[in-house]
C-alpha positions as CSV (number, residue, x, y, z in Angstrom):
1,M,9.1,-2.3,-1.3
2,M,12.9,-1.9,-2.0
3,G,13.6,1.3,-3.8
4,G,11.3,3.6,-1.9
5,E,8.1,5.4,-3.0
6,A,7.6,6.1,-6.7
7,W,8.9,9.4,-8.1
8,R,6.5,11.1,-10.5
9,F,7.2,14.1,-12.8
10,T,6.2,15.5,-16.2
11,L,8.6,15.2,-19.1
12,L,7.8,17.2,-22.3
13,G,4.2,17.3,-21.2
14,Y,3.9,13.6,-20.6
15,P,3.6,11.9,-17.2
16,A,6.8,10.1,-16.3
17,G,8.6,8.7,-13.3
18,F,10.6,6.0,-11.7
19,A,9.0,3.1,-9.7
20,R,12.1,2.5,-7.6
21,P,13.9,5.9,-7.5
22,L,16.4,5.0,-4.7
23,L,18.1,2.7,-7.2
24,L,19.1,5.7,-9.1
25,L,22.0,6.0,-6.6
26,L,23.7,3.4,-8.8
27,C,23.9,6.2,-11.5
28,L,25.8,8.3,-9.0
29,A,28.1,5.4,-8.3
30,G,28.8,5.1,-12.0
31,L,29.8,8.7,-12.3
32,V,32.1,8.3,-9.3
33,V,33.8,5.2,-10.8
34,A,34.3,7.1,-14.1
35,A,35.7,10.2,-12.3
36,L,38.1,8.1,-10.1
37,G,39.3,6.2,-13.2
38,V,40.2,9.4,-15.0
39,L,41.8,10.9,-11.9
40,L,44.0,7.9,-11.2
41,A,45.1,7.7,-14.9
42,V,46.1,11.3,-14.9
43,R,47.9,11.1,-11.6
44,R,49.8,8.0,-12.7
45,R,50.9,9.7,-16.0
46,T,51.9,12.8,-14.1
47,R,54.1,10.9,-11.6
48,V,55.8,9.1,-14.5
49,A,56.4,12.3,-16.3
50,A,57.9,13.9,-13.2
51,L,60.5,11.1,-12.8
52,L,61.4,10.4,-16.4
53,T,61.8,12.4,-19.6
54,E,59.4,11.8,-22.3
55,R,61.9,9.7,-24.3
56,L,62.8,7.6,-21.3
57,A,59.1,7.2,-20.3
58,E,58.3,5.7,-23.7
59,R,61.2,3.2,-23.3
60,L,60.9,2.3,-19.6
61,A,57.1,2.6,-19.1
62,P,55.5,2.0,-22.5
63,G,52.2,0.9,-21.0
64,V,51.6,4.0,-19.0
65,S,49.0,6.0,-20.9
66,V,45.9,8.1,-20.2
67,A,43.5,7.1,-23.0
68,R,43.2,3.4,-22.2
69,P,42.4,3.6,-18.4
70,V,40.1,6.6,-19.0
71,A,38.2,4.7,-21.7
72,Q,38.0,1.6,-19.4
73,S,36.7,3.5,-16.3
74,S,34.3,5.4,-18.4
75,M,32.8,2.2,-19.8
76,Y,32.5,0.8,-16.2
77,G,30.8,4.0,-15.1
78,L,28.4,4.1,-18.1
79,G,27.5,0.5,-17.3
80,L,26.6,1.2,-13.7
81,L,24.7,4.3,-14.8
82,M,22.6,2.4,-17.3
83,L,22.0,-0.4,-14.8
84,G,20.8,2.1,-12.2
85,V,18.3,3.6,-14.7
86,A,17.0,0.2,-15.6
87,L,16.6,-1.0,-12.1
88,A,14.8,2.2,-11.1
89,Q,12.1,1.1,-13.6
90,P,11.5,4.3,-15.7
91,Q,7.9,4.8,-16.7
92,C,6.5,7.2,-19.3
93,G,2.9,7.9,-20.5
94,S,-0.3,6.5,-19.2
95,R,-3.5,4.8,-20.5
96,S,-6.9,4.1,-19.2
97,E,-8.5,0.7,-19.2
98,L,-12.0,-0.2,-18.2
99,V,-12.1,-3.2,-15.9
100,K,-15.3,-4.9,-14.9
101,R,-15.0,-6.6,-11.6
102,R,-17.4,-9.1,-10.2
103,G,-16.5,-10.5,-6.8
104,I,-18.3,-12.5,-4.2
105,D,-20.7,-11.0,-1.6
106,V,-20.1,-12.7,1.8
107,V,-22.3,-12.1,4.9
108,V,-20.8,-13.6,8.0
109,A,-23.4,-14.6,10.7
110,L,-21.4,-14.5,14.0
111,D,-22.9,-16.2,17.0
112,A,-22.4,-13.9,20.1
113,S,-24.6,-15.8,22.5
114,K,-23.3,-16.5,26.1
115,S,-22.5,-20.1,25.2
116,M,-19.8,-18.8,22.9
117,L,-17.9,-17.8,26.1
118,A,-17.2,-21.5,26.8
119,S,-13.5,-22.3,26.6
120,D,-13.6,-25.9,25.2
121,V,-11.6,-24.3,22.4
122,Q,-8.9,-21.8,23.3
123,P,-9.1,-19.0,24.3
124,S,-12.9,-19.2,24.0
125,R,-15.4,-20.1,21.3
126,L,-16.1,-16.4,20.5
127,A,-12.4,-15.5,20.4
128,R,-11.8,-18.4,18.1
129,A,-14.7,-17.4,15.8
130,K,-13.2,-13.8,15.6
131,L,-9.8,-15.3,14.8
132,E,-11.4,-17.3,12.0
133,L,-13.2,-14.3,10.6
134,T,-10.1,-12.2,10.7
135,T,-8.4,-14.9,8.7
136,L,-11.2,-14.7,6.1
137,L,-10.9,-10.9,5.9
138,D,-7.2,-11.2,5.3
139,E,-7.7,-13.6,2.4
140,L,-10.5,-11.7,0.6
141,K,-9.4,-9.8,-2.5
142,G,-11.9,-7.2,-3.6
143,D,-15.0,-9.2,-2.4
144,R,-17.6,-7.5,-0.2
145,V,-18.2,-8.7,3.3
146,G,-20.8,-7.9,5.9
147,I,-21.3,-9.1,9.5
148,V,-24.5,-10.1,11.2
149,A,-24.1,-10.6,15.0
150,F,-26.8,-12.6,16.8
151,A,-27.8,-14.0,20.1
152,G,-31.6,-14.0,20.9
153,E,-32.0,-11.7,18.0
154,A,-29.9,-10.6,15.0
155,F,-28.7,-7.2,13.8
156,I,-26.3,-5.9,11.2
157,Q,-22.9,-5.2,12.8
158,C,-21.2,-4.2,9.6
159,P,-23.0,-3.6,6.2
160,L,-21.5,-5.1,3.0
161,T,-18.1,-3.4,2.3
162,S,-14.8,-4.0,0.7
163,D,-13.1,-2.0,3.5
164,Y,-11.7,-4.9,5.5
165,A,-10.1,-2.6,8.1
166,A,-13.5,-1.2,9.0
167,A,-15.0,-4.7,9.1
168,K,-12.3,-5.7,11.6
169,L,-13.1,-2.7,13.7
170,F,-16.8,-3.6,13.9
171,L,-15.8,-7.2,14.6
172,R,-13.8,-6.3,17.7
173,A,-17.0,-4.7,19.2
174,V,-19.0,-7.9,19.2
175,E,-19.4,-9.2,22.8
176,P,-22.2,-11.3,24.4
177,E,-22.7,-8.7,27.1
178,E,-23.7,-6.2,24.4
179,M,-26.4,-8.4,22.9
180,P,-29.9,-6.9,23.5
181,Q,-31.5,-10.3,24.1
182,G,-30.2,-13.6,25.4
183,G,-30.5,-17.0,23.8
184,S,-29.4,-18.1,20.3
185,N,-31.6,-17.5,17.2
186,I,-29.7,-18.9,14.2
187,G,-32.8,-18.6,12.0
188,S,-33.1,-14.9,12.6
189,A,-29.5,-14.4,11.7
190,L,-29.8,-16.4,8.5
191,M,-32.9,-14.5,7.4
192,L,-31.2,-11.1,8.1
193,A,-28.1,-12.3,6.1
194,Q,-30.4,-13.3,3.2
195,R,-32.1,-9.8,3.2
196,M,-28.7,-8.1,3.2
197,L,-27.6,-10.1,0.1
198,L,-30.9,-9.7,-1.8
199,S,-31.1,-5.9,-1.1
200,T,-27.8,-5.3,-2.9
201,D,-27.2,-4.9,-6.6
202,R,-26.8,-8.1,-8.6
203,G,-23.2,-7.4,-9.6
204,A,-21.8,-10.1,-7.4
205,K,-20.6,-13.3,-9.0
206,D,-21.8,-15.3,-6.0
207,Q,-23.6,-14.8,-2.7
208,V,-22.6,-16.8,0.3
209,V,-23.4,-16.8,4.0
210,V,-20.7,-18.0,6.4
211,L,-22.2,-19.1,9.7
212,L,-19.8,-19.2,12.7
213,S,-21.6,-20.8,15.6
214,D,-21.7,-23.7,18.1
215,G,-25.0,-24.8,16.6
216,E,-27.1,-24.3,19.7
217,D,-30.5,-22.8,18.7
218,T,-33.2,-21.9,21.2
219,T,-36.0,-20.7,18.9
220,G,-36.6,-23.3,16.2
221,E,-36.8,-20.8,13.3
222,V,-34.0,-22.5,11.4
223,S,-36.2,-24.4,8.9
224,E,-37.9,-21.3,7.6
225,A,-34.6,-19.5,7.1
226,V,-33.0,-22.5,5.3
227,A,-36.0,-22.7,2.9
228,A,-35.7,-19.0,2.1
229,L,-31.9,-19.3,1.5
230,K,-32.4,-22.4,-0.7
231,E,-35.0,-20.6,-2.8
232,A,-32.7,-17.7,-3.3
233,G,-29.8,-19.9,-4.3
234,I,-27.6,-18.7,-1.4
235,Q,-25.2,-21.2,0.0
236,V,-24.3,-21.5,3.7
237,L,-20.8,-22.5,4.8
238,A,-21.3,-23.5,8.4
239,V,-18.2,-23.4,10.6
240,G,-18.6,-25.3,13.8
241,I,-17.0,-23.6,16.9
242,G,-16.7,-25.7,20.1
243,G,-16.5,-29.3,21.1
244,A,-19.0,-32.2,21.5
245,D,-17.9,-33.1,25.0
246,G,-19.4,-30.0,26.5
247,A,-18.1,-27.1,28.6
248,P,-19.4,-24.8,31.3
249,I,-20.4,-21.2,30.5
250,P,-18.5,-18.7,32.5
251,R,-20.0,-15.5,34.0
252,Y,-17.9,-12.4,34.2
253,G,-18.3,-9.2,36.2
254,P,-18.4,-5.6,34.9
255,K,-14.6,-5.4,35.0
256,G,-14.1,-8.7,33.2
257,D,-13.3,-10.7,36.3
258,F,-14.5,-14.3,36.5
259,I,-17.5,-14.8,38.9
260,D,-18.9,-18.3,38.4
261,Y,-20.4,-20.7,35.9
262,V,-24.0,-20.4,34.7
263,K,-26.3,-22.8,36.6
264,D,-29.8,-24.0,36.0
265,R,-32.7,-23.7,38.4
266,D,-31.6,-26.7,40.4
267,G,-28.1,-25.3,40.9
268,N,-26.4,-27.6,38.5
269,T,-23.7,-26.2,36.2
270,V,-25.0,-25.8,32.6
271,M,-23.0,-27.6,30.0
272,T,-22.9,-26.3,26.4
273,R,-22.1,-28.6,23.5
274,M,-21.6,-27.9,19.8
275,D,-24.6,-29.2,17.9
276,A,-23.1,-30.4,14.6
277,S,-26.4,-31.8,13.4
278,V,-28.0,-28.4,13.1
279,L,-25.0,-26.9,11.3
280,T,-24.7,-29.9,9.0
281,E,-28.4,-29.7,8.1
282,I,-28.2,-25.9,7.3
283,A,-25.2,-26.4,5.1
284,G,-26.5,-29.5,3.4
285,E,-30.0,-28.0,2.6
286,T,-28.5,-24.9,1.0
287,G,-25.8,-26.7,-1.0
288,G,-23.0,-25.6,1.2
289,V,-20.6,-27.5,3.5
290,F,-20.1,-28.0,7.3
291,L,-16.6,-27.4,8.5
292,H,-15.1,-28.2,11.9
293,Q,-11.6,-28.3,13.1
294,P,-11.5,-28.9,16.9
295,Q,-7.9,-27.8,17.3
296,G,-7.3,-25.9,14.1
297,A,-8.7,-23.2,11.8
298,S,-11.4,-24.0,9.2
299,M,-11.3,-20.7,7.4
300,G,-8.7,-21.9,4.9
301,E,-11.3,-24.3,3.5
302,V,-13.9,-21.6,3.5
303,V,-11.6,-19.4,1.4
304,A,-11.0,-22.2,-1.0
């Protein structure tokens, strides 16, 4: 912020300070203007006195005086000084005010199954999901957020916190290769998200689950999780990641180099498609919404 860091001190036993202390330099400029005005007025009068006698000076240079320019420059200097003090935003005293804050508790269920490596959205489904979540974290103001990562099973990647920098740090560590079990268990992730929300204090104004997934589920446990969320009054905002046309799932080596695409038992390349019907059902049953922007970001609508 223009003006530098705040300057705090004690004045007559009271806390005081300036919010933008660098602007106090205008006060110095005011003193310089006043001093220059006085100096120039005196020098001008001195030169006239050296050339003319006092009687001739009054006749030939009647406008040459010291009082008028000194008064004028002093007023200019005083104006700059007062302007500098005002712009520096002087502050004195303090008071305590109790503020009760009730934000929203948000648990993000992030799909980290191998199908999220597909690149039908650039640079990949998982990278897009992380970008969407980062956008959400940048928009939250005092609300708590937690992250549940899931593939074949779900686990808490980040507990509920208002420390968004820490949440971003945990988010960067989510990778399909680090998942303990393959597959995609959306139901398990939703149940874990529900337990996280219900285990916290009831100070939150609302409780929401944001599901970032391509909708592919390999376990069939979604119905039970949706029923539990509906009973608890927790909405699910489902954000679809991926396209309906399908894309192959890449396989990478230990060093991140591309090896091949995942194939089935017959040697055919496995194609993964976003299942919008599953995500739409989850959102609809819990009173939430399903959002999908094939070439854009949906998180603005989630924030709204």
